DSSP file (Angstrom, degrees, kcal/mol; ACC not computed):
  #  RESIDUE AA STRUCTURE BP1 BP2  ACC     N-H-->O    O-->H-N    N-H-->O    O-->H-N    TCO  KAPPA ALPHA  PHI   PSI    X-CA   Y-CA   Z-CA
    1    1 A E              0   0    0      0, 0.0     2,-0.1     0, 0.0     4,-0.1   0.000 360.0 360.0 360.0 140.4  236.9  -21.4 -122.1
    2    2 A G        -     0   0    0      2,-0.2    14,-2.2     1,-0.1    15,-0.2  -0.365 360.0-105.0 -92.1 176.3  234.4  -21.4 -119.2
    3    3 A L  S    S+     0   0    0     13,-0.2    14,-2.5    12,-0.2    12,-1.7   0.875 106.9   9.4 -66.8 -37.3  231.3  -19.4 -118.7
    4    4 A V  E    S-A   14   0A   0     10,-0.2     2,-0.3    11,-0.2    -2,-0.2  -0.857  71.4-159.0-132.9 168.7  233.2  -17.3 -116.1
    5    5 A R  E     -A   13   0A   0      8,-2.3     8,-2.9    -2,-0.3     2,-0.4  -0.929  18.3-114.6-143.1 169.8  236.8  -17.0 -115.1
    6    6 A Y  E     -A   12   0A   0     -2,-0.3     6,-0.2     6,-0.2    -2,-0.0  -0.861  18.5-136.9-109.3 142.0  238.7  -15.7 -112.1
    7    7 A T    >   -     0   0    0      4,-2.1     3,-2.4    -2,-0.4     6,-0.0  -0.368  42.4 -94.3 -79.0 170.9  241.1  -12.8 -111.9
    8    8 A P  T 3  S+     0   0    0      0, 0.0    -1,-0.1     0, 0.0    -2,-0.0   0.745 131.9  55.8 -58.4 -21.2  244.4  -13.2 -110.0
    9    9 A E  T 3  S-     0   0    0      2,-0.1    -3,-0.0     0, 0.0     0, 0.0   0.279 122.1-110.6 -92.5  10.0  242.5  -11.7 -107.1
   10   10 A F    <   +     0   0    0     -3,-2.4     2,-0.4     1,-0.3    -4,-0.0   0.748  66.6 150.7  65.5  28.1  239.8  -14.4 -107.4
   11   11 A K        -     0   0    0      1,-0.0    -4,-2.1     0, 0.0     2,-0.4  -0.758  48.7-122.5 -85.1 135.3  237.1  -12.1 -108.6
   12   12 A V  E     +A    6   0A   0     -2,-0.4    -6,-0.2    -6,-0.2    -1,-0.0  -0.674  39.5 173.7 -80.6 127.2  234.6  -13.8 -110.9
   13   13 A V  E     -A    5   0A   0     -8,-2.9    -8,-2.3    -2,-0.4     4,-0.1  -0.902  35.3 -82.7-131.8 160.3  234.5  -12.0 -114.3
   14   14 A P  E     +A    4   0A   0      0, 0.0   -10,-0.2     0, 0.0     4,-0.2  -0.235  49.2 151.0 -63.0 148.7  232.7  -12.8 -117.6
   15   15 A A  S    S-     0   0    0    -12,-1.7   -12,-0.2     2,-1.0   -11,-0.2   0.078  83.3  -8.9-135.3-100.9  234.1  -15.2 -120.2
   16   16 A L  S    S+     0   0    0    -14,-2.2    17,-3.5    16,-0.1     2,-0.4   0.712 133.0  64.7 -77.0 -18.7  231.6  -17.1 -122.4
   17   17 A A  E     -B   32   0B   0    -14,-2.5    -2,-1.0    15,-0.3    15,-0.3  -0.876  65.5-166.3 -99.7 136.3  228.8  -15.7 -120.3
   18   18 A T  E    S-     0   0B   0     13,-3.0     2,-0.3    -2,-0.4    14,-0.1   0.716  73.5  -4.1 -92.8 -23.8  228.4  -11.9 -120.3
   19   19 A E  E     -B   31   0B   0     12,-1.0    12,-2.7    -6,-0.1    -1,-0.3  -0.975  63.1-170.6-160.4 163.5  226.1  -11.8 -117.3
   20   20 A W  E     -B   30   0B   0     -2,-0.3     2,-0.3    10,-0.2    10,-0.2  -0.989   2.2-168.4-157.0 155.6  224.3  -14.2 -114.9
   21   21 A Q  E     -B   29   0B   0      8,-1.9     8,-2.7    -2,-0.3     2,-0.5  -0.995  26.0-118.6-149.3 148.9  221.8  -14.2 -112.1
   22   22 A L  E     -B   28   0B   0     -2,-0.3     2,-0.5     6,-0.2     6,-0.2  -0.769  28.3-152.9 -87.8 127.9  220.5  -16.6 -109.5
   23   23 A I  E >> S-B   27   0B   0      4,-4.3     4,-2.5    -2,-0.5     3,-2.3  -0.905  71.1 -19.8-106.5 123.2  216.8  -17.5 -109.9
   24   24 A D  T 34 S-     0   0    0     -2,-0.5    -1,-0.2     1,-0.3     4,-0.1   0.774 110.4 -76.7  54.3  31.0  214.8  -18.5 -106.8
   25   25 A N  T 34 S+     0   0    0      2,-0.2    -1,-0.3     1,-0.1     3,-0.1   0.745 130.8  69.1  53.7  24.8  218.1  -19.3 -104.9
   26   26 A K  T <4 S+     0   0    0     -3,-2.3     2,-0.3     1,-0.3    -2,-0.2   0.607  88.0  47.2-137.2 -39.3  218.2  -22.5 -107.0
   27   27 A Y  E  <  -B   23   0B   0     -4,-2.5    -4,-4.3     2,-0.0     2,-0.4  -0.857  61.3-142.1-118.9 147.1  218.9  -22.0 -110.7
   28   28 A W  E     -B   22   0B   0     -2,-0.3     2,-0.5    -6,-0.2    -6,-0.2  -0.896   9.6-159.0-105.0 137.5  221.5  -19.9 -112.6
   29   29 A R  E     -B   21   0B   0     -8,-2.7    -8,-1.9    -2,-0.4     2,-0.4  -0.977  11.8-167.5-115.1 123.4  220.6  -18.0 -115.8
   30   30 A F  E     -B   20   0B   0     -2,-0.5     2,-0.6   -10,-0.2   -10,-0.2  -0.903  16.7-145.5-111.9 137.0  223.5  -17.1 -118.0
   31   31 A K  E     -B   19   0B   0    -12,-2.7   -13,-3.0    -2,-0.4   -12,-1.0  -0.913  29.7-137.1 -96.3 123.1  223.4  -14.8 -121.0
   32   32 A L  E     -B   17   0B   0     -2,-0.6   -15,-0.3   -15,-0.3     2,-0.1  -0.553  17.0-104.2 -88.9 145.2  225.9  -16.2 -123.5
   33   33 A R    >   -     0   0    0    -17,-3.5     3,-0.6    -2,-0.2     2,-0.2  -0.416  39.3-129.5 -62.6 134.2  228.4  -14.2 -125.5
   34   34 A Q  T 3  S+     0   0    0      1,-0.2    -1,-0.1    -2,-0.1    11,-0.1  -0.554  82.0  29.7 -86.0 151.6  227.3  -13.7 -129.1
   35   35 A G  T 3  S+     0   0    0      1,-0.3     2,-0.3    -2,-0.2    -1,-0.2   0.524  77.2 144.5  82.6   6.8  229.5  -14.5 -132.1
   36   36 A V    <   -     0   0    0     -3,-0.6     8,-2.4     8,-0.2     2,-0.3  -0.621  26.1-173.5 -80.5 135.9  231.5  -17.2 -130.4
   37   37 A K  B     -C   43   0C   0     -2,-0.3     6,-0.2     6,-0.2     5,-0.1  -0.954  21.9-121.6-129.7 149.3  232.5  -20.0 -132.8
   38   38 A F    >   -     0   0    0      4,-3.0     3,-2.4    -2,-0.3     6,-0.0  -0.320  43.7 -94.3 -76.4 168.9  234.3  -23.4 -132.3
   39   39 A H  T 3  S+     0   0    0      1,-0.3    -1,-0.1     2,-0.1    -2,-0.0   0.756 127.8  55.2 -58.6 -24.3  237.5  -24.1 -134.1
   40   40 A N  T 3  S-     0   0    0      2,-0.1    -1,-0.3     1,-0.0    -2,-0.0   0.406 122.8-104.6 -90.3   3.7  235.4  -25.9 -136.9
   41   41 A G  S <  S+     0   0    0     -3,-2.4    -2,-0.1     1,-0.3     2,-0.1   0.333  73.8 141.3  93.4  -6.9  233.3  -22.7 -137.4
   42   42 A A        -     0   0    0      1,-0.1    -4,-3.0    -5,-0.1    -1,-0.3  -0.423  56.1-108.9 -69.3 142.8  230.2  -24.0 -135.6
   43   43 A D  B     -C   37   0C   0     -6,-0.2     2,-0.4    -2,-0.1    -6,-0.2  -0.448  25.3-124.2 -71.2 143.7  228.3  -21.5 -133.5
   44   44 A F        +     0   0    0     -8,-2.4     2,-0.3    -2,-0.1    -8,-0.2  -0.738  44.7 156.3 -84.6 133.7  228.5  -21.7 -129.7
   45   45 A N    >>  -     0   0    0     -2,-0.4     4,-1.2   -11,-0.1     3,-1.0  -0.877  57.3 -81.2-149.6-178.4  225.0  -21.9 -128.0
   46   46 A A  H 3> S+     0   0    0      1,-0.3     4,-2.5    -2,-0.3     5,-0.2   0.812 120.7  62.8 -60.9 -32.8  223.1  -23.0 -125.0
   47   47 A D  H 3> S+     0   0    0      1,-0.2     4,-2.3     2,-0.2    -1,-0.3   0.860 101.5  52.8 -61.3 -34.2  223.0  -26.6 -126.2
   48   48 A D  H <> S+     0   0    0     -3,-1.0     4,-2.1     2,-0.2    -1,-0.2   0.885 108.4  49.5 -67.9 -38.8  226.8  -26.7 -126.0
   49   49 A V  H  X S+     0   0    0     -4,-1.2     4,-2.5     2,-0.2    -2,-0.2   0.934 111.6  48.8 -64.4 -46.1  226.7  -25.5 -122.4
   50   50 A I  H  X S+     0   0    0     -4,-2.5     4,-2.5     1,-0.2     5,-0.2   0.921 111.0  50.1 -60.7 -45.2  224.1  -28.2 -121.5
   51   51 A A  H  X S+     0   0    0     -4,-2.3     4,-2.1     1,-0.2    -1,-0.2   0.904 111.7  48.5 -61.3 -41.5  226.2  -30.9 -123.1
   52   52 A S  H  X S+     0   0    0     -4,-2.1     4,-2.4     2,-0.2    -2,-0.2   0.912 111.7  48.8 -65.9 -42.4  229.3  -29.8 -121.3
   53   53 A L  H  X S+     0   0    0     -4,-2.5     4,-1.4     1,-0.2    -2,-0.2   0.894 111.7  49.3 -65.8 -38.9  227.6  -29.7 -117.9
   54   54 A K  H  X S+     0   0    0     -4,-2.5     4,-0.5    -5,-0.2    -1,-0.2   0.907 110.6  51.4 -64.5 -40.7  226.1  -33.1 -118.5
   55   55 A R  H >< S+     0   0    0     -4,-2.1     3,-0.9     1,-0.2    -2,-0.2   0.927 113.0  43.0 -63.4 -45.7  229.5  -34.5 -119.4
   56   56 A V  H 3< S+     0   0    0     -4,-2.4    -1,-0.2     1,-0.2    -2,-0.2   0.700 108.2  60.1 -77.4 -16.6  231.2  -33.2 -116.3
   57   57 A S  H 3< S+     0   0    0     -4,-1.4    -1,-0.2    -5,-0.2    -2,-0.2   0.534  76.8 115.5 -86.2  -4.9  228.4  -34.2 -114.0
   58   58 A D  S X< S-     0   0    0     -3,-0.9     3,-2.3    -4,-0.5     6,-0.2  -0.404  78.3-121.3 -61.2 138.0  228.8  -37.9 -115.0
   59   59 A P  T 3  S+     0   0    0      0, 0.0    -1,-0.1     0, 0.0     5,-0.1   0.763 111.9  52.4 -55.1 -26.4  229.9  -39.9 -111.9
   60   60 A S  T 3  S+     0   0    0      4,-0.0    -2,-0.1     3,-0.0    -3,-0.1   0.505  83.9 110.7 -88.5  -3.0  233.1  -41.0 -113.8
   61   61 A S    X   -     0   0    0     -3,-2.3     3,-1.3     1,-0.1     4,-0.2  -0.546  61.0-149.7 -76.3 130.4  234.2  -37.5 -114.7
   62   62 A P  T 3  S+     0   0    0      0, 0.0     3,-0.3     0, 0.0    -1,-0.1   0.641  99.3  56.9 -70.0 -12.0  237.3  -36.2 -113.0
   63   63 A L  T >  S+     0   0    0      1,-0.2     3,-2.4    -5,-0.1     4,-0.3   0.400  73.1 105.6 -95.7   1.6  235.8  -32.7 -113.3
   64   64 A R  G X  S+     0   0    0     -3,-1.3     3,-1.5     1,-0.3    -1,-0.2   0.832  72.9  59.3 -54.7 -37.7  232.5  -33.6 -111.4
   65   65 A G  G 3  S+     0   0    0     -3,-0.3    -1,-0.3     1,-0.3    -2,-0.1   0.583  89.5  74.7 -69.3  -8.3  233.6  -31.7 -108.3
   66   66 A N  G <  S+     0   0    0     -3,-2.4    -1,-0.3   -10,-0.2    -2,-0.2   0.611  90.1  60.8 -81.1 -11.6  233.9  -28.5 -110.2
   67   67 A I    <   -     0   0    0     -3,-1.5     4,-0.1    -4,-0.3    -1,-0.0  -0.965  69.6-154.4-118.1 133.5  230.1  -28.0 -110.5
   68   68 A P  S    S+     0   0    0      0, 0.0     2,-0.3     0, 0.0    -1,-0.1   0.729  71.5  47.1 -80.4 -21.6  228.1  -27.6 -107.3
   69   69 A L  S    S-     0   0    0      1,-0.0     2,-0.2     0, 0.0    -2,-0.0  -0.869  85.5-102.4-124.6 153.7  224.7  -28.9 -108.5
   70   70 A Y        -     0   0    0     -2,-0.3     2,-0.6     1,-0.0   -16,-0.1  -0.469  28.2-147.0 -67.2 138.7  223.3  -31.8 -110.5
   71   71 A V              0   0    0    -18,-0.2   -14,-0.1    -2,-0.2    -1,-0.0  -0.955 360.0 360.0-109.8 116.3  222.5  -31.1 -114.1
   72   72 A G              0   0    0     -2,-0.6    -1,-0.1     0, 0.0    -2,-0.0   0.428 360.0 360.0-110.7 360.0  219.5  -33.2 -115.2
């Protein structure tokens, strides 16, 4: 599941993020859905989002083009 998803009409709607805002036209701040757990029972948190963004931003990742900004 992503932070957001698209409707069939391509409207962006909440998924793992319940709300989001652009900060200083540079950074996005996401409020994460509470109570989400992985299949092993571990809680979902911001560290998981950061790890996923770092993984897909790796130059060898086939998903790299799906995120518009570098995650450092």
